[in-house]
Backbone as CSV, one residue per row, in Angstrom:
resi,resn,N_x,N_y,N_z,CA_x,CA_y,CA_z,C_x,C_y,C_z
1,MET,-5.797,-13.610,17.967,-5.987,-13.818,16.560,-5.331,-12.716,15.798
2,TYR,-4.565,-13.045,14.797,-3.852,-12.139,13.931,-4.477,-12.038,12.562
3,GLU,-4.658,-10.859,12.037,-5.121,-10.696,10.688,-3.871,-10.597,9.833
4,VAL,-3.779,-11.382,8.746,-2.603,-11.410,7.908,-2.985,-11.242,6.462
5,ILE,-2.049,-10.772,5.657,-2.193,-10.707,4.217,-1.080,-11.677,3.677
6,ILE,-1.539,-12.672,2.948,-0.622,-13.680,2.476,-0.366,-13.477,0.952
7,HIS,0.902,-13.288,0.614,1.321,-13.068,-0.785,1.831,-14.411,-1.312
8,MET,1.039,-15.089,-2.143,1.442,-16.334,-2.752,2.032,-16.089,-4.105
9,GLN,2.898,-16.981,-4.553,3.549,-16.833,-5.859,2.514,-16.968,-6.914
10,ASN,2.524,-16.064,-7.878,1.637,-16.047,-9.101,0.160,-15.995,-8.751
11,GLU,-0.231,-15.409,-7.592,-1.597,-15.294,-7.157,-1.765,-13.904,-6.551
12,ASP,-3.014,-13.454,-6.531,-3.347,-12.188,-5.850,-3.229,-12.438,-4.318
13,PRO,-2.903,-11.434,-3.533,-2.801,-11.626,-2.091,-4.211,-11.934,-1.475
14,ILE,-4.165,-12.710,-0.429,-5.430,-13.000,0.304,-5.310,-12.495,1.725
15,VAL,-6.463,-12.226,2.329,-6.578,-11.880,3.770,-7.072,-13.063,4.534
16,ALA,-6.535,-13.315,5.736,-7.006,-14.428,6.576,-6.647,-14.130,8.015
17,GLU,-7.064,-15.023,8.879,-6.699,-14.900,10.286,-5.880,-16.092,10.740
18,MET,-4.948,-15.862,11.637,-4.111,-16.918,12.167,-4.183,-16.831,13.714
19,GLU,-4.239,-18.018,14.388,-4.261,-18.034,15.852,-2.929,-17.617,16.385
20,LYS,-1.850,-18.074,15.798,-0.505,-17.688,16.227,0.310,-17.411,15.022
21,LEU,1.422,-16.687,15.242,2.292,-16.296,14.127,2.962,-17.529,13.533
22,PRO,3.225,-17.519,12.225,3.819,-18.671,11.603,5.264,-18.897,12.043
23,ASP,5.580,-20.170,12.082,6.947,-20.593,12.481,7.710,-20.934,11.216
24,PRO,8.802,-20.295,10.914,9.516,-20.526,9.667,10.093,-21.966,9.581
25,THR,10.127,-22.714,10.662,10.661,-24.067,10.672,9.581,-25.071,10.181
26,HIS,8.296,-24.670,10.197,7.157,-25.549,9.744,7.175,-25.537,8.232
27,LEU,6.552,-26.529,7.663,6.445,-26.648,6.215,5.204,-26.027,5.659
28,ASN,4.265,-25.657,6.547,2.999,-24.993,6.065,2.455,-24.065,7.149
29,ILE,1.454,-23.323,6.767,0.759,-22.448,7.702,-0.736,-22.743,7.699
30,LEU,-1.424,-22.547,8.863,-2.821,-22.754,8.939,-3.514,-21.453,9.105
31,VAL,-4.479,-21.174,8.256,-5.248,-19.950,8.352,-6.716,-20.227,8.356
32,THR,-7.506,-19.286,8.905,-8.968,-19.445,8.886,-9.550,-18.210,8.198
33,ASN,-10.807,-18.381,7.725,-11.573,-17.370,7.066,-10.828,-16.651,5.905
34,PRO,-10.194,-17.390,4.997,-9.518,-16.710,3.914,-10.440,-16.055,2.937
35,ARG,-10.063,-14.897,2.428,-10.812,-14.153,1.463,-9.940,-13.279,0.638
36,ARG,-10.539,-12.734,-0.434,-9.743,-11.752,-1.215,-9.618,-10.465,-0.461
37,ARG,-8.756,-9.594,-0.901,-8.558,-8.349,-0.148,-9.818,-7.450,-0.098
38,ASP,-10.695,-7.606,-1.152,-11.950,-6.813,-1.151,-13.085,-7.501,-0.331
39,GLY,-12.751,-8.583,0.355,-13.732,-9.274,1.176,-14.514,-10.387,0.481
40,LYS,-14.365,-10.468,-0.838,-15.145,-11.508,-1.583,-14.475,-12.903,-1.316
41,PRO,-15.245,-13.966,-1.456,-14.681,-15.292,-1.276,-13.717,-15.660,-2.325
42,LEU,-12.803,-16.607,-2.000,-11.839,-17.055,-2.910,-12.451,-17.929,-3.975
43,PRO,-12.166,-17.663,-5.266,-12.835,-18.456,-6.354,-12.479,-19.902,-6.345
44,TYR,-11.315,-20.246,-5.787,-10.891,-21.669,-5.830,-11.249,-22.422,-4.566
45,ALA,-11.910,-21.733,-3.586,-12.285,-22.397,-2.337,-13.710,-22.902,-2.364
46,THR,-13.891,-24.086,-1.799,-15.255,-24.646,-1.711,-16.078,-23.866,-0.722
47,GLU,-17.345,-23.615,-1.051,-18.225,-22.832,-0.215,-18.364,-23.560,1.137
48,GLY,-18.211,-22.758,2.182,-18.324,-23.305,3.499,-16.996,-23.691,4.165
49,ALA,-15.929,-23.791,3.397,-14.566,-24.080,3.918,-14.065,-22.851,4.628
50,ARG,-13.565,-23.008,5.865,-13.143,-21.891,6.696,-11.647,-21.952,7.020
51,ALA,-11.027,-23.094,7.013,-9.614,-23.228,7.323,-8.854,-23.810,6.190
52,PHE,-7.624,-23.350,5.977,-6.806,-23.813,4.915,-5.363,-23.970,5.396
53,VAL,-4.674,-24.925,4.797,-3.294,-25.148,5.056,-2.525,-24.841,3.746
54,PHE,-1.622,-23.859,3.826,-0.861,-23.505,2.644,0.654,-23.874,2.851
55,PRO,1.297,-24.478,1.867,2.684,-24.777,2.045,3.549,-23.527,1.941
56,TRP,4.596,-23.450,2.715,5.568,-22.317,2.631,6.156,-22.187,1.285
57,SER,6.264,-23.255,0.525,6.877,-23.235,-0.751,6.108,-22.352,-1.784
58,ARG,4.801,-22.145,-1.497,3.985,-21.302,-2.360,3.886,-19.873,-1.915
59,ILE,4.429,-19.563,-0.750,4.259,-18.221,-0.188,5.469,-17.360,-0.310
60,SER,5.337,-16.180,-0.831,6.434,-15.246,-0.936,6.711,-14.571,0.404
61,PHE,5.644,-13.998,1.009,5.773,-13.377,2.331,4.442,-13.196,2.917
62,VAL,4.407,-12.914,4.224,3.139,-12.752,4.981,3.225,-11.416,5.713
63,GLU,2.238,-10.557,5.514,2.158,-9.290,6.244,1.223,-9.504,7.533
64,ILE,1.694,-9.036,8.637,0.899,-9.166,9.874,0.352,-7.795,10.176
65,MET,-0.958,-7.711,10.161,-1.576,-6.416,10.334,-1.698,-6.095,11.850
66,SER,-1.653,-4.819,12.199,-1.779,-4.462,13.593,-3.269,-4.523,14.024
67,GLY,-3.480,-4.961,15.249,-4.823,-5.084,15.776,-5.250,-3.773,16.444
68,GLU,-6.460,-3.744,16.791,-7.009,-2.551,17.550,-6.288,-2.270,18.837
69,GLU,-5.882,-3.321,19.597,-5.193,-3.178,20.850,-3.810,-2.540,20.631
70,GLU,-3.146,-3.007,19.553,-1.807,-2.424,19.260,-1.877,-0.976,18.836
71,GLU,-2.973,-0.639,18.078,-3.080,0.671,17.619,-3.269,1.691,18.763
72,LYS,-4.004,1.199,19.840,-4.245,2.029,21.001,-2.954,2.349,21.744
73,GLU,-1.991,1.399,21.665,-0.722,1.628,22.370,0.196,2.549,21.667
74,VAL,0.015,2.757,20.359,0.960,3.576,19.566,0.565,5.008,19.740
75,GLU,1.544,5.831,20.080,1.314,7.254,20.160,1.751,7.892,18.846
76,GLU,0.874,8.689,18.259,1.244,9.310,17.001,1.645,10.778,17.251
77,PHE,2.783,11.157,16.733,3.234,12.484,16.832,3.182,13.161,15.468
78,PHE,2.750,14.371,15.422,2.682,15.090,14.224,2.901,16.582,14.462
79,ARG,3.349,17.280,13.451,3.588,18.698,13.577,2.579,19.463,12.782
80,GLU,1.926,20.410,13.408,0.988,21.241,12.675,1.723,22.403,12.123
81,SER,1.294,22.820,10.874,1.932,23.944,10.238,1.167,25.222,10.461
């Protein structure tokens, strides 16, 4: 499961989960558990709805957030002064 931030045209970004990464050849994307970035529910979503299909034509770009497993694999280097 991937956590993503979806930037739609003329809308505030939303946070959601995707089972697999979006394919640019598809006409839409499927997301689950969409919410505002502060965790509040979307004002235009019906209460209880958990999955949404958004057309690519409304999306500017999608940010794919790193998961806990990926963060464990990354080694951070820093210099102490």
